[in-house]
C-alpha positions as CSV (number, residue, x, y, z in Angstrom):
1,M,79.8,71.9,74.5
2,S,82.5,73.8,76.3
3,F,80.6,74.0,79.7
4,I,79.9,70.1,79.6
5,A,83.3,69.2,78.6
6,H,85.0,71.1,81.6
7,Y,82.7,69.1,84.1
8,L,83.0,65.7,82.7
9,P,84.7,63.1,84.5
10,R,86.9,62.6,81.5
11,R,89.5,59.7,82.8
12,L,86.5,57.8,84.4
13,L,84.6,58.0,81.1
14,S,87.5,56.8,79.2
15,R,88.2,54.1,81.4
16,L,84.7,53.0,81.2
17,A,84.7,53.1,77.5
18,G,87.5,50.9,77.2
19,D,86.1,48.3,79.6
20,F,82.6,48.2,77.6
21,A,84.9,48.1,74.6
22,N,86.8,44.9,75.9
23,I,83.9,43.1,76.8
24,H,83.8,39.6,75.2
25,W,80.1,39.2,74.1
26,P,78.5,35.8,74.2
27,F,76.0,34.1,71.5
28,G,77.7,35.8,68.8
29,L,76.6,39.3,69.8
30,N,80.0,40.5,69.2
31,G,79.6,40.0,65.3
32,L,76.6,42.3,66.0
33,F,78.2,45.0,67.8
34,N,81.1,45.0,65.5
35,G,78.8,44.9,62.3
36,I,76.9,48.0,64.0
37,F,80.0,49.8,64.4
38,A,81.6,49.1,61.0
39,F,78.2,50.3,59.4
40,I,77.9,53.7,61.3
41,Y,81.5,54.4,60.5
42,G,81.9,53.0,57.1
43,I,84.6,50.6,57.7
44,N,86.0,48.6,54.7
45,L,85.6,45.0,55.9
46,E,87.4,43.5,53.0
47,E,90.8,45.0,54.0
48,A,90.3,43.4,57.5
49,E,92.9,40.4,58.6
50,K,89.9,38.2,59.7
51,P,85.9,37.8,59.3
52,I,84.2,40.3,61.5
53,S,82.8,37.3,63.8
54,E,86.2,36.5,64.9
55,Y,86.8,39.4,66.7
56,P,85.7,38.8,70.5
57,S,85.4,42.2,71.4
58,L,84.6,45.7,70.0
59,V,88.2,46.9,70.7
60,D,89.6,43.8,69.1
61,F,87.8,44.7,66.0
62,F,88.5,48.4,66.5
63,T,92.3,47.5,66.9
64,R,92.2,45.0,63.8
65,K,95.2,44.4,61.5
66,L,95.1,44.4,57.8
67,K,95.8,42.1,55.2
68,T,99.4,42.6,54.1
69,E,98.5,43.8,50.7
70,A,95.9,46.5,51.9
71,R,98.8,48.9,52.6
72,P,101.5,48.5,50.4
73,I,104.7,50.6,51.7
74,D,106.5,53.0,49.5
75,S,110.1,51.6,49.1
76,H,111.5,55.0,47.9
77,N,110.1,57.5,50.4
78,L,109.4,58.6,53.5
79,I,105.8,57.2,54.6
80,H,102.8,58.4,56.5
81,P,102.7,56.4,59.6
82,C,99.0,56.1,59.9
83,D,95.5,56.2,58.3
84,S,94.2,59.7,59.0
85,E,93.7,63.3,58.2
86,I,96.5,65.8,58.1
87,L,95.6,68.6,60.3
88,Q,98.5,70.8,60.4
89,H,102.2,71.0,58.9
90,G,105.2,72.9,58.9
91,R,108.5,74.0,59.7
92,I,109.6,73.9,63.4
93,D,110.4,77.6,63.7
94,G,111.0,78.5,67.2
95,K,109.3,76.3,69.6
96,M,105.8,76.7,68.7
97,L,103.7,74.3,66.6
98,L,100.3,75.1,65.1
99,Q,97.4,73.4,66.6
100,A,94.5,75.3,64.9
101,K,94.1,78.8,63.4
102,G,95.4,81.2,66.2
103,V,96.2,78.3,68.5
104,K,99.6,77.1,69.2
105,Y,101.6,74.9,71.6
106,P,105.2,74.4,72.6
107,I,107.0,71.4,71.3
108,D,109.1,71.0,74.5
109,V,106.0,70.5,76.7
110,L,104.6,68.2,74.2
111,T,107.3,66.1,74.2
112,H,108.5,66.3,77.7
113,D,112.1,66.8,76.7
114,P,113.7,70.1,77.4
115,Y,116.4,69.5,74.9
116,I,114.2,68.7,71.8
117,L,114.9,71.8,69.8
118,E,118.5,70.8,70.0
119,R,117.7,68.1,67.6
120,F,114.8,69.3,65.7
121,E,115.0,73.1,65.5
122,D,114.3,74.0,61.8
123,G,112.9,70.7,61.1
124,Y,109.4,69.8,60.3
125,Y,106.1,68.6,61.7
126,L,103.1,66.7,60.7
127,T,99.8,66.7,62.7
128,Y,97.7,63.4,62.1
129,Y,94.1,63.0,63.4
130,L,92.7,59.4,63.5
131,C,89.0,59.2,63.4
132,P,86.9,56.0,64.5
133,T,86.6,55.1,60.7
134,D,90.4,54.7,60.5
135,Y,92.9,51.7,60.9
136,H,94.4,52.4,64.3
137,R,97.8,51.0,64.2
138,V,100.6,53.6,64.0
139,H,104.0,52.4,62.1
140,S,107.5,53.7,61.5
141,P,108.0,56.2,58.8
142,V,111.5,55.3,58.4
143,D,114.1,52.8,59.1
144,G,116.2,53.4,62.4
145,M,116.7,52.5,65.9
146,I,114.3,53.3,68.7
147,T,116.6,55.2,71.3
148,H,113.9,56.0,73.9
149,A,110.3,56.8,74.8
150,I,108.8,59.1,77.3
151,Y,105.5,58.8,79.0
152,T,103.6,62.2,80.2
153,E,100.8,61.7,82.3
154,G,98.1,64.2,81.5
155,D,94.0,64.7,81.2
156,L,92.2,63.2,78.4
157,W,90.4,66.1,76.6
158,P,88.5,65.3,73.1
159,V,90.9,66.0,70.3
160,N,88.0,66.4,67.8
161,P,87.7,69.9,65.9
162,W,86.0,71.4,68.9
163,G,89.0,70.6,71.1
164,Q,91.4,71.6,68.7
165,R,89.9,75.1,68.4
166,N,88.7,75.5,72.1
167,I,91.3,74.0,74.4
168,E,94.7,75.7,74.5
169,S,97.9,73.6,74.1
170,L,95.4,70.6,73.8
171,Y,97.8,68.1,72.9
172,C,100.3,69.3,75.7
173,K,97.4,68.8,78.5
174,N,96.5,65.4,77.1
175,E,98.2,62.3,78.2
176,R,100.7,61.2,75.6
177,V,103.9,59.1,74.6
178,Y,106.8,60.5,72.8
179,V,109.1,57.9,70.6
180,E,112.2,58.8,69.1
181,I,113.9,56.8,66.3
182,A,117.6,57.4,65.0
183,S,117.6,57.1,61.2
184,A,120.4,57.6,59.0
185,E,119.0,60.8,58.2
186,G,118.7,62.1,61.6
187,P,116.1,61.9,64.4
188,V,112.5,61.2,63.9
189,G,109.9,61.6,66.7
190,L,106.5,60.3,67.0
191,V,104.0,61.5,69.8
192,F,101.0,59.4,70.5
193,V,98.4,61.8,72.0
194,G,95.6,60.3,74.1
195,A,92.0,61.7,74.1
196,M,88.7,61.1,75.5
197,N,87.3,57.8,75.3
198,V,90.6,56.2,74.1
199,G,91.2,53.1,76.3
200,S,94.7,53.4,76.2
201,I,97.9,53.7,73.8
202,V,99.9,50.4,73.4
203,L,103.5,50.2,72.4
204,N,104.5,46.9,70.8
205,F,108.4,47.3,72.0
206,D,107.4,48.3,75.6
207,T,105.0,46.7,77.8
208,T,105.9,48.6,80.7
209,I,104.5,52.0,79.6
210,K,100.5,51.9,80.8
211,T,98.8,54.7,79.7
212,N,95.5,55.8,81.5
213,Q,96.9,54.0,84.6
214,M,100.3,55.9,85.4
215,R,100.2,59.1,87.3
216,Q,103.8,60.3,87.0
217,A,106.1,60.9,84.2
218,K,108.5,58.1,82.7
219,T,111.5,57.9,80.4
220,N,112.8,54.7,79.0
221,K,116.1,54.6,77.2
222,Y,116.7,51.6,75.4
223,L,120.2,50.1,75.4
224,P,121.0,49.0,73.3
225,P,118.4,50.7,70.8
226,I,115.5,48.7,69.2
227,E,115.7,48.0,65.5
228,I,112.6,49.1,63.5
229,K,112.0,49.0,59.9
230,K,109.9,51.4,57.8
231,G,106.1,50.1,57.7
232,Q,106.9,48.1,60.8
233,E,104.1,48.7,63.7
234,L,105.1,50.8,66.4
235,G,102.1,50.6,68.5
236,H,98.2,51.6,68.4
237,F,95.5,53.4,70.0
238,R,92.3,51.5,71.6
239,L,90.2,54.5,70.1
240,G,90.9,57.2,68.1
241,S,93.2,60.2,68.6
242,T,96.2,62.0,67.2
243,V,99.8,61.4,66.0
244,V,102.5,64.4,65.8
245,V,105.4,63.5,63.7
246,L,108.7,65.6,64.2
247,Y,111.4,65.4,61.5
248,S,114.9,66.8,62.1
249,P,116.3,69.6,59.8
250,V,118.2,67.5,57.3
251,Y,114.7,65.9,56.1
252,A,113.0,69.4,56.4
253,D,113.9,70.7,52.7
254,H,112.9,67.5,51.1
255,I,109.5,67.5,53.1
256,E,108.8,71.4,52.5
257,K,108.5,70.2,48.6
258,M,105.5,68.0,49.3
259,K,102.3,68.6,47.2
260,F,99.8,68.1,50.0
261,N,96.9,67.3,47.5
262,R,95.9,64.6,49.4
263,R,94.3,65.6,52.9
264,F,93.5,62.2,53.8
265,V,96.1,59.6,53.8
266,K,97.1,56.0,54.2
267,M,99.4,54.2,56.1
268,G,102.5,53.2,53.8
269,Q,102.0,56.0,51.1
270,G,104.8,58.2,50.6
271,L,105.0,61.8,51.9
272,L,106.8,63.2,48.8
273,P,105.4,63.7,45.3
C-alpha cells in the first residue's frame, strides 16, 4: 500500500472521482447508482431529505441534507459538528497534536496560522473522521461570529487508518481550510482536511475558496464577521475526510470532563455528559 500510494497521481484521481460523482445519469440510472452506493455503505435512507431517485448525481446524494428531525441540536451544550468517529482528543499542550500512536503534527502548520497558540495553547482538540457511510455536512459547534478562513494548498493523501499511521504530519500535508469562530467563551477553530478522492471542500459562507483548484494559500478576513448559530451548516465534503476542532482554554476544563463512552457520534449530540 505504501509503495502504491506514493506513486499514484492523487490530485488527478481525486479530480476524476469528483467528475464521475457529478455525472447526471439518464434514464433513472442515478437512482440505481445511488441505491448501490447506499447498499454498500449501509446508509439510512429514512433520514434523507428527499427520495433517493431525486438526487441527480452520486455527489448530490453523497452530500444530501437530512430531515430536520433526524439530527436534533442539544440546546444546553457544545455539540459535535458532524457524523463521525472520534479518532483523537486531548489538551493542546505545546504545539504538537496527536495524529496516531507515536505520530504527531504541529498545530501552526495545520492551520497555516503562526499565531494560533496565542489563542489555543492549553485548549482542547478533537479529531473527527468521516467515512463514506456518514452524513457529510459540517455544522458549527457553537454560537458565534466567523472571523476568518485560511485555505492551504497541499496534497491529497488518503486519511484512512493506513494514512494516519504511515504518513507523517498527514493533515499538514493535505489540502485544507481553517475556519475560526469567535464565541462568547473564546475562539473555536475547525480545520476541514481534504483527502484522496474528495472532490472538494465547500464552504456555505464563502464561495471564493475553491479546493482542489487553487495553488497558493489564501486568507479571507470577514468584516463584519459572519454570524453563525450552533447547529447551522458551515460547509461540506464532496467525499469523506477529517475535521479537527480546536477549543480555546476557557472550554478545556469542561471538555476534559467528557466521558467518551461514544466513539461514534452524530451531529448535534452534546459533547459533555
